[in-house]
VEXMARRO-860767 format. One record per residue (C-alpha): residue number from 0; residue in one letter; x, y, z. Coordinates in steps of 0.5 Angstrom, whole numbers, padded with zeros to 4 digits, always signed. Each point is the difference from the previous one (the first is absolute). Layout:
(pt NUM "A" (X Y Z))
...
END
This chain:
(pt 0 "M" (-0019 -0139 +0163))
(pt 1 "L" (+0006 +0002 -0004))
(pt 2 "S" (+0006 -0003 +0001))
(pt 3 "S" (+0006 +0005 -0001))
(pt 4 "R" (+0007 -0004 -0001))
(pt 5 "I" (+0006 +0003 +0001))
(pt 6 "V" (+0006 -0003 -0005))
(pt 7 "A" (+0007 +0001 +0002))
(pt 8 "T" (+0004 +0003 -0006))
(pt 9 "T" (+0007 +0000 -0002))
(pt 10 "R" (+0004 +0005 -0005))
(pt 11 "Y" (+0003 -0004 -0006))
(pt 12 "F" (+0005 +0003 -0005))
(pt 13 "A" (+0000 -0003 -0006))
(pt 14 "Y" (+0006 +0002 -0006))
(pt 15 "G" (-0001 -0007 -0004))
(pt 16 "S" (-0006 -0003 -0004))
(pt 17 "N" (-0004 +0001 +0007))
(pt 18 "M" (-0001 +0007 -0002))
(pt 19 "D" (-0005 -0002 -0006))
(pt 20 "S" (-0007 -0001 +0003))
(pt 21 "S" (-0001 -0006 -0005))
(pt 22 "T" (+0006 -0004 +0004))
(pt 23 "L" (-0001 +0002 +0007))
(pt 24 "C" (-0008 +0000 +0000))
(pt 25 "G" (-0001 -0005 -0006))
(pt 26 "R" (+0005 -0005 +0000))
(pt 27 "R" (+0002 +0000 +0008))
(pt 28 "G" (-0007 +0002 +0002))
(pt 29 "I" (+0002 +0006 +0005))
(pt 30 "H" (-0005 +0006 +0000))
(pt 31 "Y" (+0003 +0006 +0002))
(pt 32 "L" (-0003 +0006 +0004))
(pt 33 "R" (+0004 +0005 -0002))
(pt 34 "A" (+0006 +0001 -0005))
(pt 35 "T" (+0004 +0006 -0002))
(pt 36 "A" (+0007 +0001 -0003))
(pt 37 "G" (+0006 +0001 +0004))
(pt 38 "V" (+0007 +0000 +0000))
(pt 39 "V" (+0005 -0004 +0005))
(pt 40 "R" (+0007 +0004 +0000))
(pt 41 "G" (+0006 -0004 +0001))
(pt 42 "W" (-0002 -0006 -0004))
(pt 43 "R" (+0001 -0002 -0007))
(pt 44 "L" (-0004 -0004 -0005))
(pt 45 "A" (+0004 -0007 -0002))
(pt 46 "L" (-0003 -0004 -0005))
(pt 47 "D" (+0005 -0006 +0000))
(pt 48 "K" (-0004 -0004 +0006))
(pt 49 "P" (-0001 -0008 -0002))
(pt 50 "S" (-0007 -0002 +0000))
(pt 51 "L" (-0002 -0005 +0005))
(pt 52 "L" (-0001 -0005 -0005))
(pt 53 "G" (+0006 +0000 -0003))
(pt 54 "L" (-0002 +0003 -0007))
(pt 55 "P" (+0005 +0004 -0004))
(pt 56 "E" (-0003 +0007 +0001))
(pt 57 "S" (+0001 +0004 +0006))
(pt 58 "M" (-0004 +0004 +0004))
(pt 59 "A" (+0000 +0006 +0004))
(pt 60 "T" (+0003 +0002 +0007))
(pt 61 "I" (+0003 +0006 +0003))
(pt 62 "V" (+0007 +0001 +0003))
(pt 63 "A" (+0003 +0005 +0005))
(pt 64 "D" (+0003 +0006 -0004))
(pt 65 "E" (+0000 +0007 +0004))
(pt 66 "A" (+0001 +0003 -0007))
(pt 67 "A" (-0007 -0003 -0003))
(pt 68 "E" (-0007 +0000 +0001))
(pt 69 "V" (-0006 -0005 -0002))
(pt 70 "W" (-0007 +0002 -0002))
(pt 71 "G" (-0006 -0004 +0001))
(pt 72 "V" (-0006 -0001 +0003))
(pt 73 "L" (-0002 +0001 +0007))
(pt 74 "Y" (-0006 -0005 +0002))
(pt 75 "E" (-0004 +0000 +0006))
(pt 76 "I" (-0002 -0008 +0000))
(pt 77 "A" (-0004 -0004 +0005))
(pt 78 "A" (+0006 -0003 +0005))
(pt 79 "A" (-0003 -0007 -0001))
(pt 80 "D" (+0002 +0001 -0008))
(pt 81 "L" (+0007 +0001 +0002))
(pt 82 "E" (+0001 -0007 +0002))
(pt 83 "H" (-0003 -0002 -0007))
(pt 84 "L" (+0005 +0005 -0003))
(pt 85 "E" (+0006 -0003 +0003))
(pt 86 "L" (-0003 -0007 -0002))
(pt 87 "T" (+0000 +0001 -0007))
(pt 88 "E" (+0006 +0004 +0000))
(pt 89 "G" (+0004 -0006 +0003))
(pt 90 "V" (+0002 +0004 +0007))
(pt 91 "L" (+0000 -0007 +0004))
(pt 92 "L" (+0005 -0003 -0005))
(pt 93 "G" (+0005 +0006 +0000))
(pt 94 "H" (-0002 +0003 -0007))
(pt 95 "Y" (-0001 +0007 +0003))
(pt 96 "Q" (+0000 +0003 +0007))
(pt 97 "N" (-0005 +0004 +0003))
(pt 98 "I" (+0003 +0007 +0002))
(pt 99 "Q" (-0002 +0007 +0002))
(pt 100 "V" (+0001 +0006 -0004))
(pt 101 "L" (-0002 +0007 +0001))
(pt 102 "V" (-0004 +0002 -0006))
(pt 103 "D" (-0001 +0008 -0002))
(pt 104 "P" (-0007 +0000 -0003))
(pt 105 "R" (-0001 +0004 -0006))
(pt 106 "P" (-0004 +0006 +0001))
(pt 107 "S" (-0008 -0001 -0001))
(pt 108 "G" (-0003 +0004 -0006))
(pt 109 "N" (-0002 +0006 +0005))
(pt 110 "G" (+0007 +0001 +0001))
(pt 111 "I" (+0000 -0002 +0007))
(pt 112 "S" (+0006 -0004 +0002))
(pt 113 "S" (+0000 -0006 +0005))
(pt 114 "P" (+0006 -0001 +0005))
(pt 115 "P" (+0004 -0006 -0002))
(pt 116 "V" (-0003 -0007 +0003))
(pt 117 "D" (+0003 -0007 +0002))
(pt 118 "A" (-0002 -0005 -0005))
(pt 119 "M" (+0002 -0008 -0001))
(pt 120 "T" (+0003 -0002 -0006))
(pt 121 "L" (+0004 -0006 -0003))
(pt 122 "A" (+0007 +0000 -0002))
(pt 123 "S" (+0005 -0006 -0002))
(pt 124 "D" (+0008 -0001 +0001))
(pt 125 "H" (-0001 -0005 -0006))
(pt 126 "R" (+0003 +0003 -0006))
(pt 127 "D" (+0002 -0002 -0007))
(pt 128 "P" (+0003 +0005 -0005))
(pt 129 "S" (-0001 -0004 -0006))
(pt 130 "L" (-0007 +0000 +0001))
(pt 131 "R" (-0005 +0005 -0003))
(pt 132 "P" (-0007 +0001 +0001))
(pt 133 "S" (-0005 -0002 -0005))
(pt 134 "R" (-0004 +0005 -0005))
(pt 135 "R" (-0007 -0003 +0003))
(pt 136 "Y" (+0003 +0001 +0008))
(pt 137 "M" (+0002 +0007 -0002))
(pt 138 "G" (-0006 +0002 -0003))
(pt 139 "L" (-0003 -0002 +0007))
(pt 140 "L" (+0004 +0005 +0003))
(pt 141 "L" (-0001 +0005 -0005))
(pt 142 "A" (-0008 -0001 +0000))
(pt 143 "G" (+0000 +0001 +0008))
(pt 144 "A" (+0005 +0006 -0001))
(pt 145 "L" (-0005 +0004 -0005))
(pt 146 "E" (-0006 -0003 +0004))
(pt 147 "H" (+0002 +0004 +0006))
(pt 148 "G" (+0003 +0006 -0003))
(pt 149 "L" (+0007 -0001 +0002))
(pt 150 "P" (+0005 +0005 -0003))
(pt 151 "S" (+0001 +0000 -0007))
(pt 152 "Q" (+0008 +0000 +0001))
(pt 153 "W" (-0001 -0007 +0004))
(pt 154 "V" (-0005 -0002 -0006))
(pt 155 "E" (+0006 +0001 -0005))
(pt 156 "H" (+0005 -0003 +0005))
(pt 157 "L" (-0005 -0007 +0000))
(pt 158 "R" (+0000 +0001 -0008))
(pt 159 "S" (+0007 +0000 -0001))
(pt 160 "V" (+0001 -0007 +0004))
(pt 161 "D" (+0003 -0005 -0005))
(pt 162 "A" (-0005 -0005 +0000))
(pt 163 "V" (+0000 -0007 -0004))
(pt 164 "E" (-0006 -0004 -0003))
(pt 165 "E" (-0003 -0005 +0005))
(pt 166 "S" (+0003 -0007 +0000))
(pt 167 "P" (-0004 -0006 -0002))
(pt 168 "Q" (+0001 -0003 +0007))
(pt 169 "S" (-0004 +0007 +0003))
(pt 170 "L" (-0005 -0001 -0005))
(pt 171 "A" (-0001 -0007 +0002))
(pt 172 "M" (+0000 +0001 +0007))
(pt 173 "R" (-0005 +0006 +0000))
(pt 174 "G" (-0006 -0004 +0002))
(pt 175 "F" (+0003 -0003 +0006))
(pt 176 "I" (+0003 +0006 +0002))
(pt 177 "D" (-0007 +0004 +0000))
(pt 178 "S" (-0003 -0006 +0003))
(pt 179 "V" (+0005 +0001 +0006))
(pt 180 "L" (-0001 +0007 +0000))
(pt 181 "S" (-0008 +0000 +0000))
(pt 182 "R" (-0003 +0001 +0007))
(pt 183 "Q" (-0006 -0005 +0001))
(pt 184 "R" (-0005 +0005 +0004))
END
C-alpha cells in the first residue's frame, strides 16, 4: 500500500542572501517546492542592518516606503522549514520579525500572470547607516537575482550598492556560522 503524505506549505519572500539557492538549500538546508520572481510594493531594500553576531558588515532588511518596491524570490517551502528559517535568522532573539507582505509574482514564461499572494518575510528595525554589506554578501544577492530571473534594473541596482571587503572577524566566524545555519536531517 502506498502512503501519500500531505505536507503543509507556506510562502516565503526572500530579498536577501536567501534568494540564492546555495544559501537557502545549501547553508540552511531548506528545500523549496517552487520558486518564482516577485515584487513587493510599498517597501524599500535597506542594506544597513547590523549582523546578529555584531560583525562589522551589514545585512539586508526591508523598510516601509510607499514610493518603493523590492524584488525577490517567492518560495513555497514546507511549513516545518519556517521554524528552522526563523531560528537561523534570529527571530527568537528579535533580530528579525516575521511579517506578512503582498507579493506580485512575475508573469511566467507563457505570459500568464498570477494574482498577488500573501507571503511571510522577515524585517528588522535594527539599522546602522554607518555599516555597509560585504562584497561576498552582495555576491549572494546578485547570484540569487540572476538565478531567478529578476529584472535587469534590479540586478543593476544590486550591483551599484557600495560594498566593503569582508572583515577578518567575518572570515574567522564563517565555519561557526555555517555550522549554526546547517540543518541536521
